[in-house]
PADRENMI-858502 format. One line per field, with one value per residue (C-alpha): y, x, z; residue number from 1. Coordinates in Angstrom, 3 decimals, m for minus. Layout:
yy Y / ...
xx X / ...
zz Z / ...
i NUM / ...
//
This chain:
yy 2.136 / m1.351 / 0.148 / 1.166 / m2.456 / m3.715 / m1.136 / m1.970 / m5.765 / m6.631 / m4.196 / m3.969 / m1.806 / 1.717 / 3.262 / 6.222 / 5.618 / 5.109 / 3.269 / m0.528 / m2.154 / m1.490 / m4.033 / m5.773 / m4.089 / m5.310 / m3.767 / m4.730 / m4.002 / m5.044 / m4.828 / m4.594 / m8.364 / m9.685 / m8.366 / m9.386 / m8.626 / m9.092 / m8.663 / m6.052 / m5.171 / m2.745 / m2.022 / 1.375 / 3.123 / 6.777 / 7.788 / 10.428 / 13.188 / 11.651 / 10.605 / 7.215 / 4.752 / 1.359 / m1.588 / m4.429 / m4.798 / m8.138 / m9.039 / m12.315 / m13.446 / m16.578 / m17.746 / m19.509 / m21.173 / m22.714 / m23.125 / m21.876 / m18.754 / m16.757 / m14.355 / m11.553 / m9.735 / m6.509 / m5.936 / m3.093 / m3.022 / m3.955 / m7.550 / m10.552 / m12.327 / m15.700 / m16.035 / m17.302 / m15.134 / m16.837 / m16.373 / m17.649 / m16.980 / m16.299 / m19.037 / m21.567 / m23.307 / m20.974 / m21.176 / m20.658 / m18.629 / m17.050 / m13.477 / m13.678 / m10.219 / m6.650 / m3.382 / 0.262 / m0.437 / m3.205 / m6.971 / m9.363 / m12.735 / m14.663 / m17.977 / m20.291 / m20.036 / m23.511 / m24.035 / m24.594 / m21.088 / m19.444 / m21.211 / m20.049 / m16.495 / m16.568 / m17.524 / m16.047 / m12.708 / m11.710 / m12.564 / m12.585 / m12.137 / m12.647 / m11.185 / m10.904 / m7.814 / m7.794 / m9.080 / m11.947 / m10.340 / m11.367 / m8.925 / m9.806 / m7.701 / m8.351 / m7.242 / m7.794 / m10.328 / m8.443 / m8.753 / m11.070 / m13.798 / m11.381 / m9.570 / m12.821 / m14.196 / m11.108 / m11.917 / m15.087
xx 10.488 / 11.986 / 15.310 / 13.617 / 12.710 / 16.223 / 17.910 / 15.704 / 16.145 / 13.064 / 10.178 / 7.112 / 4.021 / 4.756 / 2.290 / 2.393 / 4.553 / 1.737 / m0.693 / m0.924 / m0.141 / m2.676 / m5.480 / m6.971 / m10.027 / m12.924 / m13.804 / m16.920 / m18.079 / m21.265 / m23.187 / m26.615 / m27.152 / m24.236 / m21.695 / m18.024 / m15.998 / m12.310 / m9.993 / m7.335 / m3.965 / m1.427 / 2.169 / 3.622 / 6.959 / 7.950 / 9.851 / 12.608 / 9.951 / 8.339 / 5.243 / 3.687 / 4.321 / 2.545 / 4.978 / 2.474 / m1.290 / m2.824 / m6.467 / m7.963 / m11.502 / m13.615 / m14.493 / m17.886 / m17.501 / m14.131 / m15.176 / m11.717 / m9.852 / m8.070 / m5.208 / m4.089 / m0.809 / 0.148 / 3.919 / 6.135 / 7.715 / 11.390 / 11.154 / 12.869 / 10.045 / 11.832 / 12.278 / 9.310 / 7.547 / 7.528 / 4.510 / 4.613 / 3.242 / 5.846 / 8.489 / 6.171 / 6.730 / 6.542 / 4.095 / 6.041 / 4.194 / 5.031 / 4.306 / 1.506 / 1.723 / 2.910 / 1.282 / 1.810 / 0.340 / 2.819 / 3.265 / 0.426 / 0.517 / m2.747 / m3.119 / m5.704 / m4.911 / m4.647 / m6.644 / m3.326 / m2.161 / m5.480 / m5.462 / m1.894 / m2.891 / m5.666 / m3.307 / m0.013 / 1.632 / 3.091 / 2.586 / 6.010 / 6.432 / 9.889 / 10.621 / 13.800 / 15.086 / 16.496 / 19.835 / 18.068 / 18.753 / 15.917 / 13.954 / 11.280 / 8.157 / 6.416 / 2.915 / 0.820 / m1.996 / m3.871 / m7.588 / m7.181 / m9.537 / m12.368 / m11.948 / m11.765 / m14.901 / m16.784 / m15.928 / m18.018
zz m18.657 / m18.302 / m17.273 / m14.032 / m13.417 / m14.058 / m11.846 / m8.892 / m9.149 / m7.102 / m7.076 / m4.909 / m4.999 / m3.877 / m1.453 / 0.918 / 4.011 / 6.536 / 4.257 / 3.997 / 0.623 / m2.104 / m2.006 / m5.009 / m6.466 / m8.603 / m11.953 / m13.900 / m17.433 / m19.137 / m22.363 / m20.745 / m20.978 / m18.970 / m16.519 / m16.549 / m13.430 / m12.711 / m9.739 / m10.562 / m9.053 / m10.480 / m9.552 / m10.323 / m9.972 / m10.107 / m13.237 / m13.432 / m13.392 / m10.256 / m12.206 / m11.501 / m14.329 / m14.445 / m14.461 / m14.362 / m14.290 / m13.274 / m13.954 / m12.703 / m13.373 / m13.245 / m16.755 / m16.492 / m19.900 / m19.019 / m15.364 / m14.409 / m13.447 / m16.125 / m15.503 / m17.785 / m17.109 / m18.868 / m18.690 / m19.956 / m23.395 / m23.829 / m22.626 / m24.181 / m25.999 / m26.175 / m22.399 / m20.349 / m17.811 / m14.401 / m12.114 / m8.545 / m5.086 / m2.401 / m2.782 / m4.447 / m7.777 / m10.795 / m13.686 / m16.942 / m19.561 / m22.893 / m23.861 / m26.449 / m27.986 / m27.461 / m28.458 / m27.525 / m24.042 / m23.224 / m23.502 / m22.722 / m20.965 / m20.627 / m18.833 / m17.400 / m13.703 / m12.171 / m8.959 / m7.171 / m8.150 / m7.197 / m3.809 / m3.195 / m4.150 / m1.531 / 1.282 / 0.077 / 0.717 / m2.655 / m6.322 / m7.969 / m11.711 / m13.202 / m16.636 / m18.715 / m20.488 / m24.029 / m22.642 / m20.812 / m17.426 / m15.056 / m12.911 / m10.368 / m9.923 / m6.614 / m5.717 / m2.595 / m2.511 / 0.209 / m0.563 / m3.564 / m2.310 / m1.546 / m4.880 / m6.881 / m5.185 / m6.376 / m10.018 / m9.979
i 1 / 2 / 3 / 4 / 5 / 6 / 7 / 8 / 9 / 10 / 11 / 12 / 13 / 14 / 15 / 16 / 17 / 18 / 19 / 20 / 21 / 22 / 23 / 24 / 25 / 26 / 27 / 28 / 29 / 30 / 31 / 32 / 33 / 34 / 35 / 36 / 37 / 38 / 39 / 40 / 41 / 42 / 43 / 44 / 45 / 46 / 47 / 48 / 49 / 50 / 51 / 52 / 53 / 54 / 55 / 56 / 57 / 58 / 59 / 60 / 61 / 62 / 63 / 64 / 65 / 66 / 67 / 68 / 69 / 70 / 71 / 72 / 73 / 74 / 75 / 76 / 77 / 78 / 79 / 80 / 81 / 82 / 83 / 84 / 85 / 86 / 87 / 88 / 89 / 90 / 91 / 92 / 93 / 94 / 95 / 96 / 97 / 98 / 99 / 100 / 101 / 102 / 103 / 104 / 105 / 106 / 107 / 108 / 109 / 110 / 111 / 112 / 113 / 114 / 115 / 116 / 117 / 118 / 119 / 120 / 121 / 122 / 123 / 124 / 125 / 126 / 127 / 128 / 129 / 130 / 131 / 132 / 133 / 134 / 135 / 136 / 137 / 138 / 139 / 140 / 141 / 142 / 143 / 144 / 145 / 146 / 147 / 148 / 149 / 150 / 151 / 152 / 153 / 154 / 155 / 156
//
């Protein structure tokens, strides 16, 4: 799956020709006592059989206990675990994060999203995530920020 990322160099969300980029959506789950909501965006690519394969899933929510935003990024397997993952908005300064763990679903990066990053995500065009493959070759995954602010506000 990662080979698709490396061949493309820079990837962006694929949508039908006439449709605008996929907007962020809100997903909520609860236990009957409390409700936890998060803003979700996913980037996919077609594999050799023309099936959609997720490349990255981003979930951002407001954590009331920490009084801050938290971001979780699920990335494909096959990444270099010693190289940092870079997260930035448009051409802004990157946040450097480590991959915490990998399982059969992919590799997980979790971070407390600084207010500066969340503000940039509200006004920016693209969230850019740079990862490195096993040979330390970087690849950038780009996804639209259309609707992020509205979706994030609904998580509070």
